[in-house]
N, C-alpha and C positions, 0 to 999 in steps of 0.2 A: 351381172353378178354384183352383189353388195360389196362395199368396201371391206366389211368384216370378213367376207369370204376370200377376197383377194389377198388380204393380209395373211390368211392361213395357207394360201397356196404354196408359198415358198418353203415353209417348214415341211409341209406335206411332201413337196417334191424331193427335198433332201432325204426324207425318210425312205424314199423309194430307190435311192441310188444304188445301194449295195446289192439288192437282189436282181438288178437289171443289167449288171455288168456282162457284156457279151463274152462268150467263150467259143471254142472251136466248134462245138456241136451245134451252135446256134447260127453259124454263118451259112448264107445262101450263096452257092457258086455263081448263080446268075447275077446277084448283086455285086460280087467281086468283079465279074466281067464288066458290068455297067460302070463300076468305079474306074476300072482301067481304061475304059473307052471314053471317060469324061462325061458320061450321062448321069450327072449328080442328081438331077431332079427326080429320078425314079427310085432313089434309095429310100427305104422305109424301115429297115430292120437294124441298121447300125445304131448303137447306143450313144455315139458321140458326134457332135457337130463341130467341124473345124472352121477356122476363119476363112478358108478358101471355098467353103461350100456356099451355094446360092442361098440356103436358108439362113446361114449366119449373116450374110450380107443384107438379106431382106429384113431380118430382125433388127439389125443395126439401123437400117433406113427408117423403119416405122417407129422405133423408139425415139429417134431424133425428131421426126416430123410430128409425132404426137406429144412431144414435150416430156418424154421420160428418159432423158439423157442419163439419169442416175442408174438405170438398169441395163445400160449397154454393156454387153459382155466384152471381156478383154482377152479371152483365151478360149480354149476348147471347153465346150459345154455339153451336157447330156441332152437327150431329147426332152426329158421331163423339165430340165431347167429352161430349155427353149420354150416349152409349152407354158411355163409359169410366167415368162416374160411376155409372151403373146397375150396371155390372159390379162396381165396388169395393164398393158398398153391399149388393149381393144375392148375392155370390159364395158365402157360407156359409149362406145362408138355406134352411131345410128346407121351410117352408110359406109360400107367397106370398099376399099379400092380392090382392083384385080389382084394385086400382089398380096394384100392382106387376106383376101379370100383364099388364095392359093396356100398361104401359110396355115390357115385354119384347117383346110382340107388335108394338108400334109400331116399335121399334128393332131388330127381329130381323135385318135385313140388315146393319146396322152392327155389331151384336154378333158376327155370324158372320164378318165380315171381320176384326175385331180378333182374334177367336179364332184364325183361321188365321194371322195375322201372328205372334201369340205362340207358337203351336205351332211355326212355322218357326224362330223365334229360339231356342226351347228345344231343338229338334233340333240346331241348329248349336252351341249351348252344350254339349250332351251330347257331340257329336262332338269339341269342343275338349277337354273334360275327359277323354275317353277317351284322348287322346294326351298328357296331362300326367301329372305325378307323382301317385301316390295321396296322399290327405290324411294318411295315416299314415306317409309316407316323409319322412325328414329327411336333410339333407346338411350335414356340417361340413367345413371346410377349414382347413388349417394350412400355414404356410410358414416355413422357418427359413433364415436367412442366417448363416454362420459365417466367421470369419477367425481365423487363428492361426499359430503357428510352434512347432517342436520343435527343441531343441538337444541333441545328444548321442545316445546309444543306438547303434543299428546304422546302416548306410548307408541303409537303407530308412526310418528314422525321422528322421534328421538332415536336416531340410528347411528351406528358406527359408519366407517367409510364404506361406501358402496361403489360398484362399477357396473357398467352395462353398455349395451350397444343398440343401435337401430340401423336397419338396412332397407333401402327402398329402390325399386325399379319403376321408372316411368316410361311407358310405351306410348308413342304418338304416331298416328298415320293420317294422311289426307287423301281423299278420293277425288276432289275437285280442285284442290289448291287453295280453297277458301274455308273448307270445313275441317274438323279435327275430331278424331276418335282417340280418346285418352284412357289409358288403363294404368292404375297404380297398384303395385304389388309390394308388400313389405313384410318385415319380420323384425323381431327384437326382444330384448329381455330387461330393458331399463325400467323396472316398475317399483324398485325400492325407493324410499324417501330421499336417499342421498342423491339420486339422479332424476327423480320424478318431475321436478320443476322444468326440466328441459323438454318434457313431452315427447320423448322418443317413442318409437314403435315398441309397445310392450305387450301386445295381445298374445303373441305366440312366436316361438322361435321357428316355426314352420312358415314358409312363404304363403301369404294369404292375399287374396284380392281385396284391396282396401277401398277401391272405388272405380267405377267405369262410367264414362260419359261421352256423349256425342254432341258437338257444338257446330252449328251451321248458320250462315246468314240467311235470313228470311227476306231481307232487302238490303239496300246499301247502308242503312242505318240501324236495322233491327237484327239482333242475334238471338238465337234460340238454343237452349241446351236441354237435353234429356239425359237421365242417368240413374244410377243406383248406388247407394252408399256414398253419396257426395253431398256436400252442404247445399241446403236449399237456397242459401244466400251466396252461392258461388259467383253470381254475376253482379252482386252488390258492389258499389264503390264507396268504401268507408274512408272518410277524410282523415287519414292518419299517416304520418311518415316516421313514427317511432318504430325502430326495428329490433325490439327486444327478443331475446332468446327464451324468455320465461313463458310458461303456459298461462299464468295468472294475468299478466299484463298484455299479452299479445292480442287481446280483443279490443284494446284501446278504449275500454269503457262500454263498448256495445256487447255486453256479456251474453244477452239472450236475443236481442233484436236481430243480430247477425246470426240467425239460427242455423243449427246443423241439420243433418239428415242421415237416418240410418236405413232408409228404404228407397222408395221411388222418388225421383226428383224431376221437376219441370221448372225451367226458369227462362226468362226472356229479358232483354235489355234494349234500350233505344238511346243512341248517341246523337245529340243535337249538333255535333261538330263545332261547338263554340265553348266547350268546357262543361256544358250541362249534360247530365246523364240521368236516366231513370231506369228502374228495373223492377221485376216481379219475380217471386220465387215461391215454390210449393214443394213440400216434402210430406210423404205419407208412407204408411206401412203396407206397401203393396204386396208383400209376401205373407201377410197375416190373414187369418180367417175373416177379420172384420172388414178388410178391403179398403179401398181408397175413397176418401170423401164421404164417409158414412158417419152416422151419429156415434157408432160404437168404435170407430177407428181413431187412430192417433194421427192427426193432421196438423200441419203448420203452414201458414200463409204469411208472406212478407212483401213489403214495398220499400223501395229505396229511391231517394232523389239526391243528387249530388252536383256540386260544382267543384272542379279541380283545376287549378292553375299552377304556374311555376312558383309563385310566391305564397299563395294561400289557397285554402279549399274548405268547403263546408258540406256536410251531408246530414240527412235526416232519414232514419230507418225505423220501420214499424213491423212488428210481427204479432200474429195471433196464433196461439198454440192451444189446440184442443186435445185433451188427453183421453178422450173416449168416455168421459163421465160428464157430469153437469158442470164441471169446473173448466173454465176457460181463463187463460191469462194473456194479457196484452203487454207488449214491451215497446217502448219508444226511446230512441237514442239520438242524441245530437252530438256530432263530432266536428272538429275543426283543426286545422293546422296552419302554421305560419312559418315560412322559411326566409327570414330577412337576410339579405346579402351581408356576409361577414360576421354573422351571429349564429348561435345554435338554433336549430329548429325547435318549435314548440308544438306539441300535439295535446289536445284535450278531448275528453269524452264524458258524457253524462247520460245515464239511462234511468228511466223510472218505469215501474211495473205496477199494473193494476191486477190484483189477484181477486177474482170473483169469489173464491172460497175462503178468503180471509175474514177475520172479524172486522167489525166496523172501524175499529181504531187501529187495525193492523193489516189493512188490505193494500197498502202501498209499500213498495220497496224501491230503494235507490242504489245506484252504483256509479262511481266516478273514477276518473283517472287523469293524471297530468304527467307528461313525459317530455324531457329535454334531451336533445341529441346533438353532440359535437362531431362534425365530420373532420376527417383528416387530422386527428390528434395522434401525432407520431405516425405510425404505420397503419393505424386503424381508426375505429369509431368508438366514441365514449358516450354512454347514455345513463341518465338517472330518471327514476320515476317514482311516483307516489300515487296510491289509490286504495280504494276499499278492496279487500281480498275476496269478498263475496258481496252479493246484494244485501243491503241493510234494511231489515224490516222496520217499519214505522214504530218509533218509540224505543228502539234498541240502540245500544252503543255502536258506534262505528269501530270496526276492527280493520286497521290499515296494513298495507304492505309497502315496504320501501325496498328499492333495488338499485344496483349499479352494475353495469356490464361494460366490458371492453372487447371488441371483436376486431381481429386483425388477420389479414390474409398473408400466409407464409409464401404462397405462390398462387397461380390461377386455380388450382384444384384443391387447396388445403387451407382451412381457416381454423384458428384457435380462439375460443370464446370463454373467458372466465366470468362467473356471475356470483354476486353476493347479495343476499336479501335478508330482510327481517319481516316476520309476520306476527302481528299482535294476536293474542288470544284473550279470551274472557278472564275475568278476575278469578284467581285460583289456579291458573295454568300459566306456566312460564312462556314467554314469547319464544318464537321459533326462529333460529338463525341458520341459514344455509350457505354453504360455500361449495362451489362445484366448477369444474372445467370441462368443456366439450371441444373435441377435435373433429372437424367435419371434412370429409373428402367427397368431391364430386368428380365424376368421370363419365 
């Protein structure tokens, strides 16, 4: 019998005590005569075992010899209590002694009843476990509350104080210990200008599947991911350590080369185990009539190579985006970071775009970013950044964004992050200034 069963035997036995109390109508006169004559070995119907009975002495002996001194009875016990002790001491025994076999024969009825009770409990437990999460499945939850306001800019950004929230559930399970099935479910309403820069979930207040992917090792160094509604660059390694909360700066200058995906995704990566890393990504509209990898379809392909170390790192990313027409755009980004000991970290990024549909003097776009981050400033992290707020078309003026943030953890599951930024606008439109605070919970 399994250990699980044996642990259940004692409670099951106690539950049987009250209905098995002997009364006058249950006594057998022959048994009374046997007891008076000292023929204790033939008694089978009495519900109590006394210290003077042979069975009591035999149970004490086998509990001692089998190393179960903790279950040795100290007083009168019932036959079902005796059966539970016998089961606990002999459950893993391969060869029985004559005395042990005699006890099993004597208490065979009680042992059979206990066995049936345990089997029934185990069946119900198995039914319960079949309807519950797998032991390899985990769920993590996060909730963000944001409040803020934006002054200036366009009519769509010049807002009063706004507030909103975002909520996300991340489910993860593994079938082999090395693979990972990931599902992201989210909801939120933070879509007004006063909170939009935090990029919270703002599509719908109803829970929606935001992405699903399956990642598995193809070899010791090769990893493959397939998914839907996840970024085609999910396995890219972008050399950046700047941890901004803002949507504009969080791409670290790789605005389009670290491309997203709204449909089918396939990605693979190879780790050289010496800090060097390379990866490939593809994203296509698999749920559209145009299909995947067709001239009419919307397809994106990307490559990434990176070196990351404790003090510095560098990466090169490339993406080709086909929009289903004759227009193709290519994006190339170079990123790097440096984390000198005792000084703030520095992250930089620069991306250039070749637009095949642009005019001869306007077919190139550029985008850059520089971020500085101070760790352990007081109880949190302080960061400053500057960069173009959008890709700048050749010949046009650069419109920059400046930001500062401070993120500190109140405890293991709660973080507060204030953010202030300024975005430049074209001549004739006031610059946009935003101030907002986000409180994040993870559990």
